[in-house]
C-alpha positions in Angstrom: 0.0 0.0 0.0 1.3 3.4 -0.9 2.4 5.4 2.1 0.3 8.6 2.7 3.4 10.2 4.2 5.1 10.0 0.8 2.1 11.8 -0.7 2.5 14.7 1.8 6.2 14.9 1.2 5.7 15.0 -2.6 3.0 17.7 -2.3 5.1 19.8 0.0 8.1 19.7 -2.3 6.0 20.6 -5.3 4.2 23.3 -3.6 7.2 25.0 -2.0 8.7 25.3 -5.5 5.6 27.4 -6.5 5.7 29.9 -3.7 8.2 32.5 -2.6 10.6 31.3 0.0 9.8 34.4 2.2 6.3 32.8 2.7 7.9 30.1 4.8 10.9 31.8 6.3 9.1 32.2 9.6 8.7 28.5 9.9 12.3 27.9 10.9 13.1 24.3 11.6 10.0 23.1 9.7 10.9 20.4 7.3 8.9 18.6 4.6 9.1 15.4 6.6 6.2 13.5 8.0 5.5 11.7 11.2 2.7 9.2 11.2 1.3 10.5 14.5 -1.6 12.2 12.7 -3.6 9.1 12.0 -1.9 8.1 8.8 -4.8 6.5 6.9 -7.8 6.8 9.3 -8.3 10.5 9.1 -5.4 12.1 7.2 -4.5 15.7 7.9 -2.6 16.3 4.9 -3.6 19.1 2.6 -3.7 22.9 2.6 -5.2 25.4 0.2 -3.2 28.1 -1.4 0.2 27.4 0.3 2.6 24.8 1.4 1.9 21.9 3.7 4.5 22.2 6.4 5.2 19.4 8.8 7.1 19.6 12.0 8.6 16.7 13.8 8.4 17.5 17.5 10.7 15.9 20.0 8.7 13.4 21.9 5.2 13.4 20.6 5.1 14.9 17.0 2.1 16.5 15.4 1.3 17.9 11.9 1.5 21.6 11.3 0.0 23.5 8.4 0.4 26.9 6.8 -2.2 28.4 4.5 -3.8 31.6 3.4 -6.8 33.1 5.1 -10.2 31.8 4.1 -13.2 33.8 3.2 -16.8 33.5 4.1 -19.9 33.9 1.9 -21.7 37.2 2.1 -24.8 35.4 3.1 -26.1 36.0 6.6 -25.5 33.2 9.0 -28.4 30.8 9.4 -29.4 28.8 12.4 -30.7 25.3 11.7 -33.4 23.7 13.8 -32.1 20.7 15.7 -35.2 19.4 17.4 -37.5 17.8 16.6 -36.1 16.0 13.6 -37.9 16.8 10.4 -37.1 16.5 6.6 -38.0 18.7 3.7 -41.5 18.1 2.2 -41.6 15.7 -0.7 -43.9 18.1 -2.5 -41.9 21.3 -2.2 -38.9 21.6 -4.5 -35.5 22.5 -3.1 -34.3 26.0 -3.6 -32.4 26.7 -6.9 -28.6 26.3 -6.8 -26.5 29.3 -5.8 -23.7 28.3 -8.1 -23.2 27.5 -11.8 -20.2 25.3 -11.1 -22.1 22.3 -12.6 -24.9 22.8 -15.1 -25.4 19.4 -16.8 -28.3 17.3 -15.6 -30.2 17.4 -12.3 -27.0 17.2 -10.2 -25.2 20.3 -8.9 -22.1 21.1 -7.0 -23.5 23.5 -4.4 -22.1 26.0 -1.9 -18.9 26.8 -3.9 -18.8 30.4 -2.8 -18.5 29.3 0.8 -16.5 26.1 0.4 -13.9 26.9 -2.2 -11.3 28.4 0.3 -11.7 25.4 2.6 -9.6 22.3 2.2 -12.1 19.5 2.8 -15.1 17.9 4.5 -14.9 14.9 6.8 -18.5 14.3 7.6 -22.1 15.6 6.8 -25.3 14.6 8.6 -29.0 15.4 8.3 -29.9 17.4 11.4 -33.3 18.7 12.1 -34.6 20.2 8.9 -31.2 20.7 7.3 -27.6 19.5 7.0 -24.5 20.1 9.0 -21.0 19.4 7.6 -17.6 19.5 9.4 -14.4 20.2 7.6 -10.9 21.4 8.1 -8.8 24.4 6.9 -5.3 25.8 7.6 -5.3 28.0 10.7 -3.4 31.2 11.4 -1.3 29.5 14.0 0.0 26.9 11.5 -2.4 24.3 12.6 -5.7 23.0 11.3 -8.9 24.9 12.2 -12.4 23.2 12.5 -14.9 24.3 9.9 -18.7 24.2 10.3 -21.1 24.4 7.3 -24.9 24.4 7.6 -27.7 24.4 5.1 -31.5 24.6 5.5 -32.1 23.0 2.1 -28.9 21.3 1.1 -28.3 23.8 -1.7 -27.6 27.2 0.0 -24.7 26.8 2.5 -23.2 29.1 5.0 -20.1 28.8 7.2 -20.6 29.4 11.0 -18.3 30.1 13.9 -15.3 30.9 11.8 -13.6 32.9 14.5 -14.8 30.7 17.5 -11.8 29.9 19.7 -13.1 26.4 20.3 -12.5 25.8 16.6 -9.3 27.8 16.0 -7.2 27.5 19.2 -4.4 25.0 18.9 -5.2 22.0 16.7 -8.8 21.1 15.7 -9.8 18.2 13.5 -13.5 17.4 13.6 -14.1 13.9 12.1 -17.8 13.4 12.7 -20.9 15.3 13.7 -24.4 14.3 14.9 -27.5 15.6 16.6 -27.3 15.2 20.3 -26.4 16.8 23.6 -27.4 20.4 23.7 -28.1 20.3 19.9 -25.0 19.3 18.0 -22.0 17.1 19.0 -18.8 16.8 16.9 -15.9 14.5 17.7 -12.3 14.2 16.5 -8.9 15.2 17.9 -7.2 18.3 19.0 -4.9 20.1 21.4 -5.4 23.5 23.0 -1.9 24.8 23.2 -1.8 27.7 20.8 2.0 28.4 20.9 3.9 25.2 21.3 3.8 21.7 20.0 1.3 19.5 21.8 0.2 15.9 22.0 -3.3 15.5 20.5 -6.1 13.8 22.3 -9.7 12.7 21.5 -11.9 15.8 21.6 -15.6 16.6 21.5 -17.3 19.8 20.7 -20.9 20.8 21.5 -23.2 23.5 20.3 -26.8 24.5 20.6 -27.2 25.8 17.1 -23.8 25.6 15.3 -23.1 29.3 15.9 -20.8 28.9 18.9 -19.0 25.8 20.3 -17.4 24.5 23.5 -14.7 21.8 23.6 -13.6 19.1 26.0 -10.3 19.6 27.8 -7.6 17.1 28.2 -8.4 14.5 30.9 -5.6 11.9 31.2 -8.0 9.4 32.7 -10.4 9.7 29.7 -8.3 10.7 26.7 -4.8 9.4 27.7 -1.6 10.7 29.3 -0.2 13.4 27.1 3.3 12.4 28.0 3.2 9.1 26.3 -0.3 8.7 24.7 -2.4 10.2 21.9 -6.0 9.4 21.1 -8.7 10.2 18.6 -12.5 9.9 18.3 -13.2 9.0 14.6 -17.0 8.6 14.6 -20.0 9.1 16.9 -23.6 8.0 17.1 -26.4 9.4 19.1 -28.7 7.1 21.1 -31.6 7.4 23.4 -29.2 7.2 26.3 -26.5 9.6 25.0 -23.6 9.3 22.7 -21.1 6.5 21.8 -17.8 7.4 20.0 -15.2 5.1 18.5 -11.6 5.6 17.6 -8.2 4.8 19.0 -5.7 5.3 21.8 -1.9 5.0 21.1 0.7 4.1 23.7 4.1 5.4 22.6 7.6 4.2 23.6 10.2 6.9 23.5 14.0 6.5 23.5 16.3 8.3 25.9 16.2 11.5 23.8 12.4 11.5 23.7 12.0 10.3 20.1 9.4 7.8 19.5 10.6 4.2 18.8 7.3 2.3 18.5 3.6 2.6 19.3 0.9 0.2 20.3 -2.4 1.2 18.8 -5.6 0.2 20.6 -9.3 0.4 19.4 -11.1 2.5 22.0 -14.7 3.7 22.7 -16.2 6.5 24.8 -19.7 7.2 26.0 -21.4 10.4 27.1 -24.8 11.4 28.4 -24.6 14.9 26.9 -21.6 15.3 24.7 -19.9 17.3 27.4 -18.8 14.7 30.0 -17.1 11.6 28.6 -16.0 8.3 29.9 -13.6 5.9 28.2 -15.5 2.7 28.5 -13.4 0.2 26.6 -9.8 -0.3 25.4 -9.3 -3.2 23.0 -6.3 -5.4 22.4 -3.7 -3.4 20.5 -1.0 -4.0 17.9 2.5 -2.7 17.8 3.8 -0.6 15.0 7.5 0.0 14.5 8.7 2.7 12.1 9.1 0.1 9.4 5.6 -1.2 9.8 3.8 2.1 9.9 5.7 3.2 6.8 3.9 0.5 4.7 0.6 -0.5 6.2 -2.8 0.9 6.9 -2.8 1.7 10.6 -6.5 2.5 11.2 -8.6 1.0 14.0 -12.3 1.9 14.5 -13.4 4.1 11.6 -17.2 4.1 11.9 -20.1 3.0 14.1 -23.8 2.4 13.5 -26.7 1.4 15.8 -29.4 -0.9 14.5 -33.2 -0.5 15.3 -32.8 -3.1 18.2 -30.2 -1.0 19.9 -27.2 -3.1 19.0 -23.9 -1.5 17.7 -21.5 -2.4 15.0 -18.1 -0.7 14.5 -15.7 -1.3 11.6 -12.2 -0.5 10.8 -8.9 -2.4 10.5 -6.3 -4.1 12.6 -3.0 -5.9 12.0 -3.0 -9.6 11.7 -0.3 -12.1 12.8 1.6 -11.4 9.6 1.7 -7.7 10.2 -0.8 -7.0 7.4 -3.9 -4.8 7.7 -7.1 -6.7 7.8 -10.7 -5.4 8.0 -12.1 -5.6 11.5 -15.6 -5.7 13.0 -16.7 -5.2 16.6 -20.1 -5.6 18.1 -21.7 -4.3 21.3 -25.1 -4.5 23.0 -24.6 -1.4 25.1 -21.9 0.7 23.4 -19.6 0.2 26.4 -18.2 -3.3 26.1 -17.2 -4.7 22.7 -16.3 -8.0 21.1 -14.3 -8.4 17.9 -15.7 -10.7 15.3 -13.4 -13.6 14.5 -10.2 -11.9 13.2 -9.0 -15.1 11.6 -12.0 -15.4 9.3 -10.9 -15.3 5.6 -14.0 -13.1 4.8 -12.1 -10.1 6.0 -8.9 -10.9 4.1 -5.4 -9.3 4.2 -4.6 -5.7 3.2 -8.2 -4.7 3.7 -9.8 -1.8 5.5 -13.5 -1.1 6.3 -14.1 2.7 6.1 -17.8 3.0 6.8 -20.9 0.9 7.8 -24.6 1.4 7.7 -27.8 -0.6 8.6 -30.6 -0.8 6.1 -33.5 -2.8 4.8 -31.3 -5.9 4.2 -29.1 -5.6 7.2 -25.6 -4.2 7.6 -23.4 -3.1 4.7 -19.7 -2.1 5.2 -17.5 -0.6 2.5 -13.7 -0.1 2.2 -10.7 -1.1 0.1 -8.3 -3.9 -0.5 -4.7 -2.8 -0.7 -5.9 0.7 -1.7 -6.4 -0.6 -5.2 -9.8 -2.3 -5.2 -13.1 -1.4 -3.6 -14.3 -3.9 -1.0 -17.9 -4.5 0.3 -19.2 -6.8 3.0 -22.8 -7.6 4.1 -24.3 -9.1 7.3 -27.8 -9.8 8.5 -26.9 -9.7 12.2 -23.5 -8.0 12.5 -21.8 -11.3 13.6 -21.7 -13.3 10.4 -20.3 -11.5 7.4 -20.0 -12.1 3.7 -17.5 -10.5 1.3 -19.3 -9.4 -1.8 -17.8 -10.5 -5.1 -17.5 -7.4 -7.3 -15.4 -9.0 -10.0 -18.2 -8.6 -12.6 -19.6 -5.4 -11.2 -19.0 -1.8 -12.3 -16.1 -1.0 -10.1 -13.2 -1.2 -12.6 -12.2 2.5 -12.4 -12.4 2.8 -8.6 -9.9 1.9 -5.9 -11.8 2.5 -2.7 -15.2 3.3 -1.1 -15.4 6.0 1.5 -19.0 6.1 2.6 -22.2 4.1 2.5 -25.8 5.0 3.5 -29.2 3.3 3.7 -32.0 4.3 1.4 -35.7 3.7 2.1 -35.1 0.5 0.2 -31.5 -0.4 -0.6 -28.2 1.4 -0.2 -26.0 4.0 -1.8 -22.2 4.1 -1.7 -19.6 6.6 -2.8 -15.8 6.8 -3.3 -12.9 7.3 -3.3 -12.0 7.3 0.4 -10.1 10.3 1.8 -7.4 7.9 2.9 -7.0 6.3 -0.6 -3.3 5.9 -1.3 -1.4 7.0 -4.3 1.1 9.5 -5.4 0.0 13.0 -4.3 -2.0 14.6 -5.7 -4.0 11.5 -6.5 -7.1 12.4 -8.6 -10.1 10.2 -9.0 -13.7 11.0 -10.0 -16.2 10.9 -7.2 -18.3 7.9 -8.1 -21.7 6.7 -6.7 -23.3 3.3 -6.8 -26.7 2.0 -5.6 -27.9 -1.5 -4.6 -31.1 -3.1 -3.5 -29.5 -5.7 -1.2 -25.9 -4.6 -0.7 -24.6 -7.4 -3.0 -25.4 -6.3 -6.6 -24.4 -2.7 -7.4 -25.1 -0.3 -10.2 -22.9 2.8 -11.0 -25.2 5.8 -11.2 -23.1 8.9 -11.0 -19.6 10.2 -11.8 -18.5 13.8 -11.1 -15.2 15.7 -11.1 -13.8 15.2 -7.7 -11.1 14.1 -5.3 -12.8 12.1 -2.6 -16.3 11.3 -1.2 -16.4 11.0 2.6 -20.1 11.3 3.5 -23.6 10.7 2.1 -26.8 12.1 3.4 -30.2 11.1 2.1 -33.2 13.3 3.0 -36.5 12.2 1.5 -36.3 13.1 -2.2 -32.7 14.3 -2.3 -29.2 12.9 -2.0 -26.1 14.8 -0.9 -22.4 13.7 -1.3 -19.7 15.5 0.6 -15.9 15.5 0.3 -13.5 17.5 -1.8 -12.8 18.5 -5.4 -9.4 19.1 -7.1 -9.5 22.3 -9.1 -6.7 24.5 -10.5 -4.0 22.5 -8.7 -5.7 22.9 -5.3 -8.1 21.0 -3.1 -11.4 22.5 -1.9 -14.3 21.2 0.2 -17.3 20.2 -2.0 -20.9 19.1 -1.7 -22.9 17.7 -4.6 -26.7 17.6 -4.6 -29.3 15.7 -6.7 -32.5 13.7 -6.6 -32.7 10.5 -4.6 -31.5 7.4 -6.3 -33.9 4.5 -7.0 -32.0 1.2 -6.8 -34.9 -0.5 -8.5 -34.5 1.7 -11.6 -30.8 2.5 -12.1 -29.9 4.4 -15.2 -28.8 2.5 -18.2 -25.7 4.7 -18.4 -24.2 6.5 -15.3 -24.6 10.2 -15.3 -21.2 11.9 -15.9 -20.9 15.5 -14.8 -17.9 17.7 -15.3 -14.7 17.4 -17.4 -13.4 14.2 -15.9 -14.2 12.1 -19.0 -12.6 14.7 -21.2 -9.2 14.4 -19.6 
């Protein structure tokens, strides 16, 4: 599997050649070298818009730093979305017309370009109340990533909120997932609050009543790990009747006498909270050790995604290392969100060099998606979350794709999109954002292909579908959302809709 760190290094070197050296003179000691401590494949933190990506190796516990130009905000007035009770747009009322002409062919549109173009990317998007909320990332003024909040009342007209909120700009902020819960909204990811010096990141949650202002959790060693030798991350979250459950990882680092990391043991980890404000780490799974040589060449993700079924059970998916040191797709189940069991890791259904990136529950049970060796999409299905089947896609329309980054349930059937944000390849790897539908999770039809870079989230609201991720334009990466009518798996198009210039290149 291609190493994501090599992608960053290549992009840094290419970008620095395009900018004046004075732009980076202040970043003394910063070198285009990458440490894997920023969740190499799980939630990469690797791009910046309009300037160089600068990475600093810090003695002890390293972290990624970024430099970028200031972003701008749409001239639209901020909007506040309703977060309770949950509602969806009427099926009889058409959505508002697009605010951009970025894509004009067919019923599909890239939307919110005026707000999103300065921003680097989107990690997650969820239907909340009567609208949508998306979380993204952008270079901050202090050379670290800032959190980005987008909201929309109709999925077409988007605004950015809380751009100057210290909870989203102080130190490092990477929000990987968002959901309705707590006081209104809860986002999770990783961060550190030190605004002036290097710091060890830890699993972090943010809460908000309406998206306009946010509060964040502080470092608590008993919950998020000892900052002297541990780092942690919440990679996904789900809201339940009893509160919230988050999944991710906790890393134990071994340092040499000079404070440089020698190896790390990565554990799957889960947290629960009644309100999104107070958290408890409820489970720490068996870990695996990564040496420098291993983390240079393998997918090091753990728990990437979580879903709750209608009976209250939980399934989480991701990847672990097997006895041969190879990445293998992994599934964990729980009845309460606090204690977890891993499904047979020796089962050949998961395979070597595989990763599950997302999971959903729908009309035919669970569907998980991911990649094999970063070169081939991978799909699994399960009726109960315990017994899994690997879908044979050899004669299905996935020839031009390498990975799937997201999957969602439709009223009847499923919709999946790719590529995954962690898809390997020489930076900048460019693939079209592609979408498939299926009635049962086993037989798939390609329905859409648009200019893009990656697809990290899907939201389905009544008669509309929304895809979120990033698009590669003019040698730069920008956050992107595409909007169109809901897909009908029972009546897929005879030919996939192709939008943009991808097929002309």
